[in-house]
C-alpha positions as CSV (number, residue, x, y, z in Angstrom):
1,M,33.8,39.7,72.7
2,G,34.1,37.0,69.7
3,H,36.6,34.7,71.5
4,K,34.9,34.7,75.0
5,S,32.1,33.7,72.6
6,V,33.4,30.7,71.6
7,K,35.2,30.2,74.9
8,A,31.6,30.4,76.7
9,A,29.9,28.0,73.8
10,Y,32.5,24.9,74.1
11,S,32.4,25.0,78.0
12,T,30.2,23.2,79.8
13,K,28.5,26.0,80.7
14,G,27.7,26.2,77.1
15,E,26.8,23.2,76.4
16,D,22.9,22.9,76.3
17,W,23.4,26.8,74.1
18,L,25.4,24.9,71.8
19,K,22.9,21.9,71.5
20,Q,20.5,24.4,70.9
21,A,22.2,26.1,68.3
22,L,23.6,23.3,66.3
23,A,19.8,21.8,66.1
24,Y,18.6,25.2,64.9
25,I,21.3,25.6,62.2
26,Y,20.6,22.3,60.9
27,G,16.9,22.2,60.5
28,N,17.6,25.9,59.0
29,V,19.9,23.9,56.3
30,K,17.4,21.1,56.4
31,L,14.8,23.3,54.9
32,V,16.5,24.7,52.6
33,K,17.8,21.4,51.0
34,E,14.3,19.9,51.4
35,F,12.8,23.1,49.8
36,F,15.1,22.8,46.4
37,E,14.8,19.2,46.6
38,M,10.8,19.3,46.0
39,Y,10.1,22.4,43.9
40,A,13.5,22.8,42.3
41,P,15.0,19.5,41.7
42,Y,17.3,20.5,38.7
43,E,19.5,23.2,40.9
44,K,22.3,21.9,42.4
45,V,22.6,22.9,46.8
46,I,25.4,22.6,48.4
47,I,25.5,21.8,52.1
48,S,28.7,22.9,53.4
49,E,30.2,21.0,56.9
50,G,31.0,23.0,59.5
51,T,29.3,25.9,58.5
52,Y,25.7,27.2,58.2
53,L,26.4,28.4,54.5
54,A,24.5,26.4,51.8
55,W,25.9,26.8,47.9
56,L,23.3,27.4,45.2
57,N,23.9,27.0,41.8
58,F,21.7,28.4,39.3
59,N,23.6,28.0,36.1
60,S,20.1,25.0,34.8
61,L,18.2,28.2,34.7
62,G,20.4,29.4,31.8
63,I,19.7,33.0,32.4
64,E,22.6,35.7,32.2
65,H,24.0,37.2,35.2
66,D,21.8,40.5,35.4
67,E,18.3,38.9,34.2
68,F,19.1,36.5,37.5
69,K,19.9,39.8,40.1
70,Q,16.6,41.0,38.6
71,K,14.5,38.2,39.1
72,I,15.7,36.5,42.3
73,F,17.0,40.3,44.4
74,I,14.3,42.4,43.0
75,D,11.0,41.1,42.0
76,A,11.3,37.9,44.0
77,G,13.0,40.4,47.0
78,I,15.4,37.7,48.1
79,A,19.0,38.0,49.3
80,L,21.5,36.0,48.0
81,H,25.0,36.9,47.9
82,D,26.0,36.6,44.0
83,G,29.3,35.2,44.8
84,Q,30.7,37.9,42.4
85,S,33.7,40.1,44.1
86,D,36.0,43.0,42.5
87,E,39.4,43.0,41.8
88,R,40.4,43.2,45.8
89,G,38.2,40.3,46.9
90,A,35.3,42.9,48.0
91,C,31.6,41.3,47.5
92,L,30.0,43.5,45.1
93,E,26.4,45.1,46.1
94,S,23.8,42.6,45.5
95,G,21.3,45.4,44.1
96,W,18.5,43.8,46.5
97,K,16.7,47.1,48.6
């Protein structure tokens, strides 16, 4: 299905959809960047090209990983990947419920 989706998106028939999807993704990335510039300018936001992912660096908070997970995942209810993985490279459970 992935191959067919990509083929359809990049064909002339998918041009309108692709433009709308890219505009939507760009709007979300812009929203994240502007939010952090306004409310947490000391945190580093890295916007990657070619993806909808944004990398957020919270090291300036100066708190340990477990405390960060408690504050972000549990207390605030925000689902983020914490960037940790096990020895196989598999993502660890965030603890967010």
